[in-house]
ZANU-468086 format. One line per field, with one value per residue: z, x, y of N, C-alpha, C in turn; residue in one letter. Coordinates in Angstrom, 1 decimal. Atoms other than C-alpha are relative to their C-alpha. Example, Ala and Ser with C-alpha at 12.3 -4.5 7.8 and 13.67 -1.06 7.14 Angstrom:
% ZANU-468086
n.Z = 0.0; 0.0
n.X = 0.9; -0.9
n.Y = -1.2; -1.1
ca.Z = 7.8; 7.1
ca.X = 12.3; 13.7
ca.Y = -4.5; -1.1
c.Z = 0.0; 0.8
c.X = 0.9; -0.8
c.Y = 1.2; 1.1
residuo = A; S
This chain:
% ZANU-468086
n.Z = 0.3; 1.1; 1.9; 0.0; -1.6; 1.7; 0.9; -1.4; 0.3; 2.3; 0.8; 0.2; 0.4; 1.3; 0.1; -1.4; -0.2; 1.7; -0.1; -0.8; 0.4; 1.4; -0.3; -0.9; 1.0; 0.5; -0.3; -0.9; 0.1; 0.1; -1.3; -0.8; 0.3; 0.1; -0.5; -0.4; 0.9; 0.3; -0.1; 1.6; 1.4; 1.7; 0.6; 0.7; 0.0; -0.4; 0.7; 1.1; -0.6; -0.3; 1.6; 0.3; -0.3; 0.3; 1.0; -0.2; 1.6; -0.4; -0.2; -1.4; -0.6; 0.3; -0.4; -1.9; -0.8; 0.2; -1.5; -1.3; -0.4; -0.2; -1.0; -1.1; -0.1; -0.4; -1.0; -0.9; -0.4; 0.7; -0.7; -1.1; 0.0; 0.3; -1.2; 0.2; 1.4; 1.0; 0.3; 0.1; 0.9; -0.4; 0.5; 1.2; 0.7; 0.5; 0.3; 1.8; 1.1; 0.0; 0.7; 1.2; 0.2; 0.4; 0.3; 0.7; 1.6; -0.9; -0.2; 1.6; -0.4; -0.2; -1.8; -0.1; 0.3; -1.2; -1.1; 0.4; 0.0; -1.7; -0.8; 0.1; -0.9; -1.3
n.X = 1.0; 0.1; -0.1; 0.8; -0.3; -1.3; 0.8; 0.2; -0.3; 0.2; 1.1; -0.1; 0.8; 0.9; -0.7; -1.7; -0.7; -1.4; -1.0; -0.8; -1.2; -1.0; -1.0; -0.8; 0.1; -1.0; -0.8; -0.8; 0.1; -1.3; -0.4; 0.5; -1.2; -1.4; 0.0; -0.2; -0.8; -0.1; -0.2; 1.2; -0.7; 1.0; 0.0; 1.0; 1.4; 0.4; 0.3; 1.2; 1.0; -0.2; 0.9; 1.6; 1.4; 0.0; 0.2; 1.4; 1.1; 0.6; 1.1; 0.1; 0.5; -0.7; -0.5; 1.0; -0.3; -1.3; -0.3; 0.4; -0.5; -0.7; 0.4; 0.0; -1.2; -0.5; -0.2; -0.9; 1.0; 1.5; 0.5; -0.5; -0.3; -1.2; -1.2; 0.5; -0.5; 0.3; 1.7; 0.5; 0.0; 0.1; 1.4; 0.4; -0.2; 1.3; 0.6; -0.7; -0.5; 1.7; 0.5; -0.8; 0.7; 1.5; -0.1; -1.7; 0.3; 0.2; -1.7; -1.5; -1.0; -0.5; -0.2; -1.2; -1.9; 0.6; -0.7; -1.9; -0.3; -0.1; -1.1; -1.0; 0.2; 0.1
n.Y = -0.8; 0.4; -1.0; -0.8; -1.1; -0.7; -0.9; -1.1; -1.3; 0.0; 0.3; -1.3; -0.9; -0.4; -1.3; -0.2; 0.7; 0.5; -1.5; -0.3; 1.1; -0.7; -1.4; 0.8; 0.3; -0.9; -1.1; 1.4; 1.5; -0.8; -0.1; 2.0; 0.9; 0.8; 1.5; 1.4; 1.3; 0.2; 1.2; 0.8; 0.2; -1.0; -1.3; -0.7; -0.4; -1.0; -1.8; 0.1; 0.3; -1.4; -1.0; 0.7; -0.1; -0.8; -0.5; -0.4; 0.5; 1.7; 0.0; -0.4; 1.2; 0.6; -0.6; 0.1; 0.6; 0.1; -1.6; 0.9; 0.9; -0.3; -0.8; 1.7; 0.3; -1.0; -0.1; 0.6; 0.7; 1.0; 1.0; 0.6; -0.8; -0.5; -1.1; 1.6; 1.3; 1.2; 0.4; -0.6; 0.1; 1.9; 0.0; -1.6; 1.0; 1.6; -1.0; -0.9; 1.0; 0.2; -0.6; 0.4; 1.4; -0.7; -0.5; 0.2; -1.4; -1.4; -0.2; -0.5; -0.6; -1.9; 0.4; 0.8; -0.8; -0.9; 0.9; -0.3; -1.4; -0.1; 0.9; -0.3; -1.1; -0.3
ca.Z = 12.1; 11.1; 7.6; 9.0; 11.7; 7.7; 5.9; 9.3; 8.6; 4.2; 4.4; 2.3; 3.6; 2.5; 1.3; 4.6; 5.9; 2.5; 3.4; 6.7; 6.0; 2.8; 5.2; 7.5; 5.2; 3.7; 6.8; 8.5; 5.6; 5.1; 8.0; 8.7; 6.0; 6.3; 10.2; 9.4; 5.5; 6.8; 8.0; 5.0; 1.9; -0.5; 0.1; -2.8; -3.6; -0.6; -2.2; -5.3; -3.1; -2.0; -5.3; -6.2; -3.9; -4.1; -8.0; -8.4; -11.6; -9.1; -8.7; -5.4; -4.2; -5.1; -3.7; 0.0; 0.8; -0.4; 1.9; 4.8; 4.8; 4.3; 7.8; 9.8; 8.6; 9.3; 13.3; 16.0; 17.6; 15.9; 17.1; 17.6; 18.5; 16.2; 18.9; 18.7; 16.6; 14.4; 15.1; 15.5; 11.9; 11.7; 11.3; 9.3; 6.7; 6.6; 6.3; 3.2; 1.6; 2.0; 0.5; -2.4; -3.0; -3.9; -5.7; -7.6; -11.6; -9.9; -9.2; -12.6; -13.8; -13.2; -9.3; -9.8; -11.3; -9.1; -6.4; -7.5; -8.2; -3.9; -2.9; -4.1; -2.3; 1.0
ca.X = -39.0; -41.5; -43.3; -46.7; -45.1; -42.3; -45.9; -47.4; -44.4; -44.5; -48.1; -47.8; -49.2; -51.3; -50.2; -48.9; -48.0; -45.7; -44.4; -43.8; -41.5; -40.0; -38.7; -37.5; -36.3; -34.0; -33.2; -31.5; -31.0; -27.3; -26.3; -27.9; -25.5; -22.4; -23.0; -24.4; -22.4; -21.0; -22.6; -25.8; -24.3; -26.5; -25.8; -26.7; -30.0; -30.7; -29.7; -30.9; -33.7; -33.4; -33.7; -36.6; -38.4; -37.6; -37.8; -41.5; -41.9; -42.3; -45.3; -47.5; -48.2; -44.4; -42.9; -45.3; -43.6; -40.2; -40.4; -42.0; -39.2; -36.4; -38.0; -37.9; -34.2; -33.6; -34.5; -32.0; -35.1; -37.1; -37.6; -33.9; -32.3; -29.0; -26.7; -26.8; -24.0; -23.9; -27.3; -28.5; -29.1; -30.2; -34.2; -34.1; -32.6; -35.5; -37.5; -35.4; -35.1; -38.6; -39.5; -36.4; -38.0; -41.5; -41.2; -37.5; -39.0; -39.7; -35.6; -33.8; -31.0; -30.5; -31.5; -28.6; -25.9; -27.3; -26.2; -22.8; -22.3; -22.9; -21.7; -18.7; -18.5; -19.0
ca.Y = -27.5; -29.2; -28.0; -26.8; -23.8; -23.4; -22.8; -20.2; -18.4; -18.7; -17.7; -14.1; -11.0; -8.7; -5.3; -3.7; -6.7; -7.3; -3.0; -3.5; -7.0; -5.2; -2.3; -4.5; -6.6; -3.9; -2.0; -6.2; -8.2; -6.4; -7.0; -11.1; -11.7; -11.2; -13.0; -15.6; -16.6; -18.3; -21.2; -21.1; -22.8; -21.2; -17.9; -16.9; -17.8; -16.2; -12.6; -13.4; -14.3; -10.7; -9.3; -10.9; -10.6; -6.6; -6.0; -4.2; -6.7; -10.3; -10.8; -10.5; -14.0; -15.1; -11.8; -12.2; -15.5; -14.3; -10.9; -13.9; -16.0; -13.3; -11.2; -14.8; -14.8; -10.8; -11.2; -12.1; -13.9; -16.8; -20.5; -20.7; -17.9; -16.9; -15.3; -19.2; -20.7; -22.9; -23.3; -20.6; -20.7; -24.0; -22.3; -19.7; -22.4; -25.3; -21.1; -19.8; -23.5; -23.8; -20.6; -20.6; -24.3; -22.7; -20.2; -20.9; -19.0; -16.2; -16.1; -14.3; -14.0; -10.2; -11.4; -13.9; -11.5; -8.5; -11.3; -11.9; -8.4; -8.2; -10.9; -9.9; -7.2; -8.1
c.Z = -0.4; -0.7; 0.4; 0.9; -2.0; -0.6; 0.8; -1.1; -1.7; 0.2; -0.3; 1.0; -0.8; -0.2; 0.9; 0.6; -0.9; 0.9; 0.7; -0.1; -0.4; 1.7; 0.4; 0.2; -0.4; 1.1; 1.0; -1.0; 0.2; 1.3; 1.1; -1.2; 0.3; 2.1; -0.6; -1.7; 0.1; 0.4; -0.8; -1.2; -1.1; 0.3; -0.6; 0.1; 1.3; -0.7; -0.7; 0.8; -0.2; -1.0; -0.9; 0.9; 0.9; -1.0; 0.2; -1.8; 0.2; 0.4; 1.2; 0.7; 0.8; 1.1; 2.2; -0.1; -0.6; 1.4; 1.8; 0.5; 0.1; 1.4; 0.9; -0.1; 0.3; 1.7; 0.1; 0.7; -0.3; 1.2; 0.7; 0.1; -1.0; 0.0; 0.2; -0.6; -0.7; 0.9; -0.1; -1.2; -0.9; -0.9; -0.8; -1.4; -0.7; -0.7; -2.2; -0.8; -0.3; -1.6; -1.5; -0.8; -0.9; -1.2; -1.6; -2.1; 0.1; 0.2; -1.8; 0.0; -0.1; 1.1; 0.2; 0.2; 1.0; 1.3; 0.4; 0.0; 2.5; 0.5; -0.2; 0.5; 1.2; 0.4
c.X = -1.1; -1.0; -1.5; 0.7; 0.6; -1.3; -1.3; 0.6; 0.1; -1.2; 0.0; -1.2; -1.1; 0.8; 0.8; 1.1; 1.6; 0.6; 0.2; 1.2; 1.7; 1.0; 1.3; 1.6; 1.9; 0.6; 1.2; 0.7; 2.0; 1.3; 0.4; 0.9; 1.1; 0.1; -0.4; 0.3; 0.7; -0.1; -1.8; 0.8; -1.3; -0.9; -0.8; -0.6; -0.8; 0.4; -0.5; -1.6; -0.8; 0.0; -0.7; -0.9; -0.5; -0.2; -1.2; 0.1; -0.3; -1.1; -1.3; 0.4; 1.9; 0.9; -0.5; 1.6; 1.4; 0.1; 0.0; 1.2; 1.1; 0.1; 0.3; 1.5; 0.3; 0.4; 0.4; -0.7; -1.2; 0.3; 1.8; 1.2; 2.4; 1.3; 0.2; 1.0; 0.5; -1.3; -0.9; -0.8; -0.6; -2.0; -0.8; 0.8; -0.2; -1.0; 0.0; 0.1; -0.6; -0.4; 0.5; -1.3; -0.8; -0.1; 1.1; -0.2; -0.1; 1.7; 0.5; 1.3; 0.3; -0.2; 1.3; 0.9; -0.7; 1.2; 1.2; 0.1; 0.1; 0.4; 1.3; 1.3; 0.2; 1.3
c.Y = -1.1; 1.3; 0.5; 1.4; 0.8; 0.8; 1.4; 1.2; 0.7; 0.8; 1.8; 0.6; 0.4; 1.1; 0.7; -0.9; -0.1; 1.6; -0.5; -1.4; 0.1; 1.2; -1.1; -1.2; 1.1; 0.6; -1.8; -1.1; 0.0; -1.7; -1.7; -0.5; -0.1; -0.9; -1.4; -1.0; -0.8; -1.3; 0.1; -0.1; 0.5; 1.2; 0.8; 0.1; 1.3; 1.6; -0.4; -0.1; 1.2; 0.8; 0.1; 0.7; 1.7; 0.1; 0.0; -1.2; -1.8; 0.6; -0.3; -1.3; -0.3; 1.1; 0.3; -1.4; 0.2; 1.1; -1.4; -0.3; 0.9; 1.2; 0.0; 0.7; 1.7; -0.3; -1.1; -1.5; -0.9; -1.0; -0.3; 1.1; 0.3; 0.4; -1.6; -0.7; -0.6; -0.2; 0.9; 0.2; -0.3; 0.5; 0.6; -1.3; -0.9; 1.4; 0.4; -1.2; -0.2; 1.0; -0.7; -0.4; 0.7; 1.2; 0.4; 0.4; 0.8; -0.2; 0.2; 0.0; 0.7; -0.6; -0.7; 0.5; 0.9; -1.6; -0.9; 0.8; -0.3; -0.6; 0.7; 1.0; 0.4; -0.4
residuo = M; K; H; V; E; I; D; E; I; L; A; P; G; D; Q; A; Q; N; R; S; R; E; A; R; V; R; R; G; F; W; R; T; V; R; R; A; A; K; Y; V; P; F; M; D; D; V; V; A; A; Y; F; C; A; I; D; P; K; T; P; M; R; P; K; G; V; L; L; A; A; L; A; Y; F; V; L; P; F; D; V; I; P; D; V; L; L; G; F; G; F; T; D; D; I; A; V; L; T; A; A; I; A; S; I; R; Q; H; I; K; P; A; H; R; Q; A; A; A; R; A; L; S; E; L
């Protein structure tokens, strides 16, 4: 993926867009995590990012970036459709890597602990 395309995907939305993205993420996140777990080598960071994104204490801009990336992650048909096993999550990995790198300081130990608990239960 081109860097410009990732920047466009990660553009934080307004409050209405973020509410819509959050609803989409909440509906599809865990199903997508189960399907993508063996293809995304940093799933612990992705799940911690999820908990950061839904945390009301997370500032609006990092929350918007994460919700944009996570909404892209849960969409089954994106630049490379997720149904193409082995290749389908490569674009998602690029988007998630960029998002997590840009807001890493907002992912708190509590988010990481929640991620570890959730992943151990899958």
